C-alpha positions as CSV (number, residue, x, y, z in Angstrom):
1,M,139.6,145.6,110.0
2,E,136.4,145.4,112.1
3,N,134.3,145.5,109.0
4,Y,136.3,142.5,107.6
5,A,135.9,140.7,110.9
6,Q,132.1,141.2,110.8
7,Q,131.8,140.2,107.2
8,Y,134.0,137.1,107.9
9,A,131.7,136.2,110.9
10,D,128.6,136.6,108.8
11,I,129.8,134.5,106.0
12,K,131.0,131.7,108.4
13,K,127.6,131.8,110.1
14,S,125.9,131.4,106.7
15,M,128.2,128.5,105.9
16,R,127.4,126.8,109.2
17,K,123.7,127.1,108.4
18,D,124.4,125.5,105.0
19,E,126.3,122.7,106.6
20,A,123.4,122.1,109.0
21,A,121.0,122.1,106.0
22,F,123.3,119.5,104.3
23,N,123.1,117.3,107.3
24,K,119.3,117.7,107.4
25,I,119.0,116.7,103.7
26,D,121.3,113.7,104.2
27,R,119.2,112.5,107.2
28,R,116.0,113.0,105.2
29,L,117.5,111.1,102.2
30,T,118.5,108.2,104.5
31,Q,115.0,108.2,106.0
32,K,113.3,108.2,102.6
33,I,115.5,105.4,101.4
34,N,114.8,103.3,104.5
35,N,111.0,104.2,104.5
36,E,108.8,101.1,104.3
37,D,106.6,102.9,101.6
38,F,109.6,102.7,99.3
39,K,110.6,99.1,99.9
40,V,110.8,97.0,96.8
41,I,109.9,93.3,97.2
42,D,110.8,90.4,95.0
43,A,107.5,89.5,93.3
44,D,108.7,85.9,92.5
45,Q,109.8,85.3,96.1
46,A,106.5,86.8,97.6
47,L,104.5,84.4,95.4
48,Q,106.7,81.5,96.2
49,E,105.9,81.9,99.9
50,N,102.3,80.9,99.3
51,Y,103.0,78.5,96.4
52,T,100.9,75.4,97.1
53,F,100.9,72.2,95.2
54,G,97.6,73.1,93.4
55,K,99.1,76.4,92.3
56,R,102.3,74.7,91.0
57,L,100.1,72.2,89.1
58,A,98.0,74.9,87.7
59,D,101.1,76.7,86.4
60,K,102.4,73.6,84.8
61,V,99.1,72.7,83.2
62,A,98.7,76.2,81.8
63,K,102.3,76.1,80.5
64,V,101.7,72.8,78.7
65,G,98.2,73.6,77.6
66,G,99.2,76.9,76.2
67,S,102.1,75.6,74.1
68,W,102.3,74.8,70.4
69,G,103.5,71.3,71.2
70,F,100.2,70.6,73.0
71,V,98.1,72.1,70.2
72,I,99.9,70.0,67.5
73,S,99.8,66.8,69.5
74,F,96.1,67.3,70.3
75,I,95.3,67.8,66.7
76,V,97.2,64.7,65.8
77,F,95.3,62.8,68.5
78,L,91.9,64.1,67.2
79,V,92.7,63.2,63.6
80,G,94.0,59.8,64.7
81,W,90.8,59.1,66.7
82,M,88.6,60.1,63.8
83,I,90.6,58.0,61.3
84,I,90.6,54.9,63.5
85,N,86.8,55.2,64.0
86,V,85.8,56.1,60.5
87,M,88.0,53.6,58.7
88,Q,87.8,50.9,61.4
89,L,91.5,50.4,61.5
90,F,92.7,47.4,63.5
91,G,89.1,46.3,63.6
92,W,88.2,48.9,66.2
93,H,85.1,50.9,65.9
94,F,84.6,52.1,69.5
95,D,83.2,55.6,68.7
96,P,81.3,55.8,65.4
97,Y,80.4,59.0,63.7
98,P,79.3,61.6,65.2
99,F,82.0,60.8,67.8
100,I,80.0,61.1,70.9
101,L,82.7,59.7,73.1
102,L,85.3,62.1,71.6
103,N,82.9,65.0,72.2
104,L,82.4,63.9,75.9
105,A,86.2,63.6,76.4
106,L,86.8,67.0,74.8
107,S,84.1,68.6,77.0
108,C,85.6,67.0,80.2
109,I,89.1,68.2,79.2
110,S,87.8,71.7,78.6
111,A,85.8,71.7,81.8
112,I,88.9,70.8,83.8
113,Q,91.5,72.7,81.9
114,A,89.7,76.1,81.7
115,P,89.6,76.7,85.5
116,I,93.1,75.5,85.9
117,I,94.3,77.9,83.3
118,M,92.3,80.7,85.0
119,M,94.0,79.9,88.3
120,S,97.4,80.3,86.6
121,Q,96.2,83.5,85.0
122,N,95.1,84.8,88.4
123,R,98.6,84.1,89.7
124,A,100.1,85.9,86.8
125,G,97.8,88.8,87.6
126,E,99.0,88.8,91.2
127,K,102.6,88.9,90.0
128,D,101.7,91.8,87.7
129,D,100.1,93.6,90.6
130,L,103.2,93.1,92.7
131,D,105.5,94.3,89.8
132,R,103.2,97.3,89.3
133,R,103.4,98.2,93.0
134,N,107.2,97.8,92.9
135,D,107.4,100.1,89.9
136,Y,105.3,102.6,91.7
137,H,107.5,102.4,94.8
138,V,110.7,102.7,92.7
139,N,109.3,105.7,90.9
140,L,108.1,107.4,94.1
141,R,111.5,106.7,95.7
142,S,113.4,108.1,92.7
143,E,111.2,111.2,92.7
144,E,111.9,111.8,96.4
145,E,115.6,111.2,96.0
146,L,115.7,113.6,93.0
147,K,113.9,116.3,95.0
148,L,116.4,115.9,97.8
149,L,119.4,115.8,95.5
150,H,118.1,119.0,93.7
151,A,117.9,120.7,97.1
152,K,121.4,119.5,97.9
153,V,122.8,120.8,94.6
154,D,121.1,124.2,95.2
155,L,122.5,124.2,98.7
156,Q,125.9,123.3,97.4
157,T,125.8,126.2,94.9
158,K,124.9,128.5,97.8
159,Y,127.7,127.1,99.9
160,N,130.2,127.5,97.1
161,K,129.1,131.2,96.7
162,H,129.7,131.7,100.4
163,Q,133.1,130.0,100.1
164,S,133.9,132.3,97.2
165,Q,132.9,135.3,99.2
166,L,135.0,134.1,102.1
167,N,138.0,133.6,99.8
168,Q,137.6,137.0,98.3
169,L,137.3,138.6,101.8
170,Q,140.5,136.8,102.9
171,M,142.3,138.0,99.8
172,E,141.3,141.5,100.5
173,M,142.4,141.2,104.1
174,L,145.8,139.8,103.0
175,I,146.3,142.6,100.4
176,R,145.4,145.2,103.1
177,I,147.7,143.5,105.7
178,E,150.5,143.3,103.0
179,A,150.0,147.0,102.1
180,S,150.0,147.9,105.7
181,Q,153.2,145.9,106.3
182,R,154.9,147.6,103.3
183,E,153.9,151.0,104.6
184,K,155.4,150.1,108.0
185,N,158.6,148.8,106.3
186,I,158.9,152.0,104.3
187,E,158.4,154.1,107.4
188,D,160.9,152.0,109.3
189,N,163.4,152.4,106.5
190,L,162.9,156.2,106.4
191,Q,163.3,156.3,110.2
192,N,166.5,154.3,110.0
193,E,167.8,156.6,107.3
194,K,167.0,159.7,109.4
195,D,168.8,158.1,112.4
196,D,171.9,157.4,110.3
């Protein structure tokens, strides 16, 4: 019986170590999840915090200037300008061929619109950078969580093995106690028969 008691104590000791390791993994997992390096930020909200009037205007101009509606309406405007000035419709002839005034207007529009669109693209680049950083943090966090969960599964397997050993040891002890009890009952019955 002493051998069983020692085995039982050893298995229980191993199980307590496993439980302590479980708690350690849980604490590390909680720390990793709450770690600032793994925080995910809302890119739109972060950009909204420093969203000035100029940036809002740049986004709207880029949205309008980069649309098919703008392209088509601008083509209609250019064709209309040329028709009015070549055919002298309505008696107007304010910009004769080679359309110097139109050329000046287009140059001014391009000079203003190009930097505004670049500002909007810079903001889109900032958002992409934030999204990329978020993706990196999510991937890093997932990797750390997977490592810890793998360690936890391995530990659970080890713990289950110890639990199985403990159950087997308890069954052996019960069988031994039961056999011992049967032997004692048989001896008592034989003793009672001799006494009768």
